[in-house]
N, C-alpha and C positions, 0 to 999 in steps of 0.2 A: 504494500500500500504506500502511495506517495504522500497522501495527507492534504494536498492542495485541493480545495473544493472545485475551483473553476479557473480556467484561463480564458481571457478575452483576446481573440486573434483577429488582426485586421489584414485584409488582402487588397492589393492595389491594382489588380488586373481586370480585364473586361468580364471575366467569369468569377470575380472575387466577391467581396462583401465583408461582413463582420460575423465572426463565428464564436460560439461558446463551446469550449473543449473541456471535457472531464478527463484529466490525465490518469485517474485510477481505472476507470472503465473503458477508456478509449472512445467515449461517445463524443460526437461532433454535431452541433446544431447551428444551422445558418440563421442568424438573427435578421440581417439586412443584406440586400444586394447593393452593390455599388463599388466605387473606388475609394477605399479607406486607407489612411496612412497612420500617423502616430497616435498613441493612446496616452492620456494623462488622467490619473486618479486624483481627484481634488476633494478629499474627505468623502462625503456622501455623493458627490457629483462625479460624473465621468465625462470626459471630453475626448472625442475622436476626430482626427483631422480628415477633411476632404480637400480636394485640390484647391478650392477657393477659400477655405477657412474651416474653423472648428465647428463641430456639431455636439450638442449636449445630449446625453442619454439620461432617462429617468431610472428609477429603481428597477423597473421591469425591462431595462435595456432597450427601450424604444426611444426614437428621437423626440426631444422635448425643447428644441430651440437651437440657436447657433448664431454665428456671425460670419456672413460672407464678407471677406475683406476686399478682394479685387480679383478679376478673372485671370490675372497674370502672376499671382503669388506662387503658384505651384507648391503648395504647402507640403512639407514632409514630416519631420519629427515634431513632438510637442512635449512640454514638461510643465509641471505645476509646482510652485513654491511660494509661500507667504502671500497668498491671495492673487498671484499673478500667473498667467499662462505665458510660457515662452514658446513661440511658434517659429519653426524653421520656414520662413518665407523664402524658399529656395530660389524662386524666380526673381526675387529682388536682391539676392545675395546678402540676406540679413536675417536677424532674429527679431520678430515683432513681439512686443509685450502687450498683453491685454489684461485689464482688470476683470477678475472673474465675476464680480458683482454686476457690472454693467456690460461686460464684453466690449468695452471701449478701449482703443489704443492708449497706452500710457508711456510708451517709449520704443526705442529701436536700437539694436546693437548691430553695428557694421564691423566687418573684419578690418582691423587696423591696416592702413595703407592701401585699401582697395578702392577708395573713392566712393562717391555718392550715387553712381550710375546704377539704376535698378535693372541689372542684367545678371544672369546666372554665370558668374565667372569661376567660382570655387566649388559649387554644388554642395551646400550645407545639407547634410542628411539627417543629423540627430543632434540633440542638445541635452545636457545634464547640468543642473545647477547645484553646486556644492556650497558649503559655508563661505568659502573665500574665492571661488573660481567658477567660471563657466567652462564646460567642456563641449567642444563642437567637433563633430566628424565632418571632414571636408574631403572631396575627391581630388582636388588639386591645391597645392600650396607651393610657392616659389622656392622655399628652402628644402623641399623634398627632392629626391632623385627623379630624373625624367622618366625612368621606367617604373617607378613606384611613387607617383606624384601625390598621393593622399597623405592625410595627417589627422591626428586627434589633437586639436589645439586647446590649450588651457589659457583662458583670458581672465583678467581681473574681473570682479563682479560688475563693474561699469562697462566692461567690454572695450576699454580704451587701449590696452596693451596686451601683447602675447607674453605669457609666462614661459619662456623658452626652456627653463629647467624642468618644467612639468609637462611640456608638449611632447608628442610622439610623432616622429616624421617617417617618411619612406614607407608608406602603407599603400596597399592595393584595394581601393574602393572600400574604405571603412564605413561602418554603419553601427547603430544600436549601442551607443555608449551607456554603460550602467555602472554606477558606483555602489558597491555592496561592502559594508564594513570599511576596511582600510584599502580594499582592492578596487582597481579600475578595470572593468571588462569592456571589450568591444569586439565586433566581428570584422575581420579583414576579409570581406566577402569575395574579392577577386582571387584570393588564395584558398577560399573554403576553410578559414581558420577562426577559432575562438582564441582571443588573447587576454591575458591577465597581466596588468602592469608592464605591458610591452613585450611579453613573452608568449608564444603559442602554447596552449594547453590542450588543443584538440583540433583535428581536421575532419571535414565533413563533405559528403557528396553534394552535388547540386550547388545552389547559390544561397549560402546562409545569410539571412537578414531577419531581424526580430529576435530579441533576447530578453529573458527574464531570469533572475537568479534568486534562489533562497539558500538556506543553510545546507540543504541536502541535494539540490538538483540545479542543473542548467536546463532551461527550456529554449530551444533554438528553432527558429523558423527555417524550413528548407523550401526554397523556390525552385521551379524548373529553370534550367539554364536557357536564357533567351537565344534563339536561333540555333539551338543544339538539335540536330536531327539523328545523329548516330547513337547517342546514349541518353535519351530523355530521362530525366529524373522525376520522381513523384514529388508532389507538393504536400507538406505536412509539418508537424511539430516533432522534433527530436527531443526526447527526455533523456538526460544524461545524469546518472547517479554520480555525484562528486566523489564519493568514497572510493569507488573502484572503476569508474569510467563506463560502467555498463549502460547500454543504450537501448531505447525503445522508440519506435516510430509510430506516430498517429497520423494517418492520411487525412488531408483536408481537401475537399473538392474545389480547388482553385488552381491558379497557376503561380501566383507570386504572393508570398507573405511579406508584410512590412513590419508589423510590431506585435508584441505579446505583452500582456499585463496579467499579473496574478490578482484575482479578485478575492 
C-alpha cells in the first residue's frame, strides 16, 4: 500500500485533460477534457493552468472560476505561496503574480538581463518559491553549454538577480522543479532523468514531465515521445519507491502529462 489517497494529473495534449489517479488501486478517472498545465494547491483551493490563464476547481474538482490573462501567455507551471499565484507566463518570458483573493495581477518577474520584450526566449516551464529564492526551469540560458542549453535558475525573491551558486546549468529540457525537505528535485526531460541536487537518481523511458515527491515515493509523469514512430511509449504515472527504486506504472489515457499534485 502506498498510502497516498489521490493524485491530480494534468495533461496538455489534444487527447488530454485532468485526471484523478488512485496510486494504490491503479484507478484513473478523467475529470475534465482539455489542455491543462501546472497545478497549485492553495489551502482548500486548487488552481490548474490552461494556456490562457489559471482555472479554479471546487471541492468536487469541477471548474469554479478563473482568470484569462491574455491569449499569448502560453501558461505553463504554477505555484502558490503566501496568498499569491506564481504563473509561468511562458509566452511573455516571465512569471506573472496574481493575488488569489481577486485573481488580479500584483507583479511580474522577468529573467535578469532578458529585457522587457514579451517573446518566449528562454521557455520558462516551472516555478518553485522557497523562503529566500525563486527556482525556475528554463530550456535555454546563455551560461549553459550549447548542446545542453537549459538550466534551473535560482533568483532572489524579487527576481532581480540570479543566485549563481545555487543555479544548475547545462541541462537538457528541465521541467517540474520540486523542493522537498532540504533537497531540490527536477526532471531533465530531454535525458529521461530525475535529478536531486544536481545529480541523477533515476532514468526513465519516454519523456518524463510532472513530478510529485513524498517521504516514500516519487510520482513521475511519463509522456509519449513526440514524433517517435519506432518505439512509442505509453503515457502514465510512474510510482517509484524511494527505499529501493522499485517501480510501478499506471497508464493514463492521454499523450502528454504536464504536472502531478498529491491531494
